[in-house]
N, C-alpha and C positions, 0 to 999 in steps of 0.2 A: 668066642661069642660073648662071654661076660665082659671082656675088655672093650669090645665094640659097643656093647650096650651101655657101659658106664663111661661115657665120653664127656661127662660134666663134672666139675668140682665146685665146692662151695668156697667162695672167697669173700670175707667180710659180710656174710649173709646173702650174697648174690650168686646165683647160678651162672657160671661162666662156661659156655659151650666150647669144646675143643674145635679147632679148625677142621673142616671136612678134608678128606684125603685129596680132593681136587684143588685145594688151595683157595676156595671161595670163602667169602665172608659176608656178613649182614651189615649193611650201612643204614643208618637212620638219619633222615633230614628233619630238623626241628623247624617246621613251618609255623613259627610262633612270633607274635608281635611283642617287642620289648617296650618298656616305658622310657620316654625321653628323660635323660639326666639321672635316672635312679639306678645306679649300679648295683646297690644291694638288692632291690626288688628284682632286677634282671638276673642276678646270680641265683636268687631263689627260683625263678622260672627255669633257668638252665638246669639247676639241680633236680627240680621236679620232673622235667621232661626227659632229662638224661637217665634218671632212675627208671622212668617208665620204659624208655627205649631199651635199656640194658635188661630189664625184666622180661622184655619181649624178644630177647635174643640178639640185640644189636651189639656188634663188636667195634663199630666206628660210629660216632655221633657228631653231627655237623650242625652248627648254629648259623643263622644268617649274618650278613655283613653288619659290623658295628653293633652287635647284639648287646655287649656289656653295658654301654652307656646310651644305647638307643639310637645310634647313628645320628648324633646331633651335629656332626661336623659339616653337614651339607647345608648351604645357605637357603636352599628351597625348603628343606625340612625344618630349619631353624631360622626364620627371618630375624634380623637384628643380632645375629651371632657375633660375639666379640672374641678376639684372640685370648684375652685374659680368662674368660669363662671356659673356653674350650681347653686351654692348657691345664686349667685346674681340674677338669674331669678326666684328663689323660691318665693312663695306667702304664707303669713301667713293666717290662717283660718279667722282671723279678719282683714285682709289687705284690702286696698282700692278697688282692683279689685273684690275680693270676696264680698265686700260690694255692689258693683254695680250689681253683679249677684243676690244677695239677693233682691236688689231693683227691678230688672227686674222681678223676680219671683212674688214679691208683686204687681207690676203694672199689670202684665198679669194674676194674680190670678191662677198660676200654680205651680206644683212641678217642680223645675228646677235642674237637675243634671249636675255638671261640673267636669271634670277630670283635675287635676292640679298637678304641682310639689310643694309640700307643705314644707315650711320651719318651723321647730320648733327649735328655738335657732340656733345651728350650724348643726343640723341633718336635713336630707332631706327625704321625703317620697313620694311615688307615690300614690296619694290620690284621693278620690271622695268626694265631698260635695253635699248634696241635700238640697235645700232651699224650704220651704213650701210656700203656697199662701199668708201667712202672712209675708213672708220675713225672717222667723226664720230658724235656722239650724235644719233640720229634720233628717238627717243621715250624718255620717262621717266615712269613712273607708279608711284604708291604705293597699295597696297590700301586700299580705303575701308570695307569691311565685314568683320567677323569674327564668329565664333561665341563671342566673349568668351573665347577660348582662346589669345590671343597677348598676354600681360600686359604686355610691355615695348615693344610696337609702338605708335607714334602712327598714327592712321588718316589716310589721305589725304582731301583735300577737293575734288578736281576730277577731271573726266573729259576729258582732252585728246584731241583728234583731230589727227593729223599728216599732212602730205602727203609721200608718197614717190614714187619713180619708178614704183611699182606701185599707185598710187592712194592713197586716204585710209584711214588705219588708226586703230583705237582699241584700248585694252587693258583687260582686266579680270583680276583675280587671284582664283581659286578661289571663295571664298564670295560675292564680288561677283556671280557668275553666278546665284545663287539669288534675287536681287531682280530684278524685272522692269525697274525704272527705269534702272539704269546702262546696260544694253545699248540701251534705247530712246533715252536721251540721246545716246549715241554715234551712233546711226543718224540721229537728228534733226540732229546736227551734221555729217552728211555722211559718216560712216564707211562704207566699203564692205567692210571686212575687219576682223573682231575677233580679236585674239589673246587666248586664255584659258589661260594657264599655271595649273596647279592641283596640289594635293597631296591634298586630302581625299577624301571618299567618291566612289566611282564604281560603275557598274553599270547595270542597265536603266533605273532612274529617271533617273539622270544623263544617259544617252544620249538619252532622250526630252526631257529639259529642254534639252539643248544643241541638239537639232534644232528645238525650238519657238523658242528664242531666235533662231536663224538665220531661221526662217520668219516669225515675227511682226514681225521688223525688216527682212526682205528683204536680208540681208547674208550674206557668206561668214564662216565661223567655224572656227578651229582650236583645239580643246581638247587640251591637252598635259599629261599626268599621267605619273608614273613607270611606271604599269602600264596606262594606257589613253590612246589617242590617236584623235581623230576629226577629219577634215576634212569640213566640211558646206557644202553649197551653199545659196543663198538660198531654195530651195524645200523646205528641210528634209531633203534627201537626203544620206546619208553617201557621200562619194565616195572615202574612204580610211579605213582603220582598222587598228589593230595586230592581229597574229596571235599570240595567246597572251600570257602574262604574263612576258615576258623582255625584256631590254634590246634595243631595236631602233630603226631609223629608219623613220618612216612618211611616204611621199611622196604628195602630191596636187596637182593643178593647180587654180589659182584664177584666175578671170577677173573682175577688179573692175569691168569694164564691163557685166557681166550681173548686176545687182542688181534687186530688186523694190521699187518705191516706192509701189505702189497702197495698201497698208494705211496707210502714213504719210500719204499725201495725203488719205485719206478719214476721217481722225480728226476729232473735234469737240472741240478743246481747251477751248472755252468751257464744256463740261459737266463737266470733270474737276477742278474746283477742290477738290472734297471730299477728294481723296487727299492734299492738302497739310495737312489737319487731323490732327495727330499723335494726337489723342484718339480718333479713329475706328478 
């Protein structure tokens, strides 16, 4: 009984809850608006809200799309955007600010996801990095679909699924969610939980779309937008959501062991070849 009662440890001044015996975990979506171009201010916001989330028991913390630099790579968000200025604000995956994000994840003993404008040489990507409680890179994904409104970003070409201590995860970024195929690919590759940081449109239609993506693939899903956050179960039910359009932390419990596979198992892929024909 004493062991069951003492299921928390202190790490760097933070209480870290041991995973429940059912394998579930607490995820926090940071429905927080970043400042355009100000990476230092946005890092401070990330730190503030990540600490709050961890203090409230979160074991996974997710920020919106492009949070680090304020999603300035979209020409609608930033009229008159130039390539030179955009490249200058880019952050390398091993850059100093990403190193601080990794250090924060290690200090708080959480998985910490950050959206950022990634620079690889002279190429730019709209990316997400997830750092583990050990401060190591656990997941790395570049946005694959856009509405042709990110003129200087190179599109990603793969849909990785990673294994974590809380199951298998896949990541989509904003416009990726509007295509049915990316989420289905991740589910077929074994993802149990989809991280969907976003910036673009939200509202009733988006809420329905996110619920359908979770239901049709039988997975858990976290949609994290500066003004909307949804944690959704594999049966399409919203288990947690933001309250009003203000900066806030949204907490929900996810159980990666409780996914639905029947729709995937009853598919007939031999009939679906026509969708590969781009002319149709």
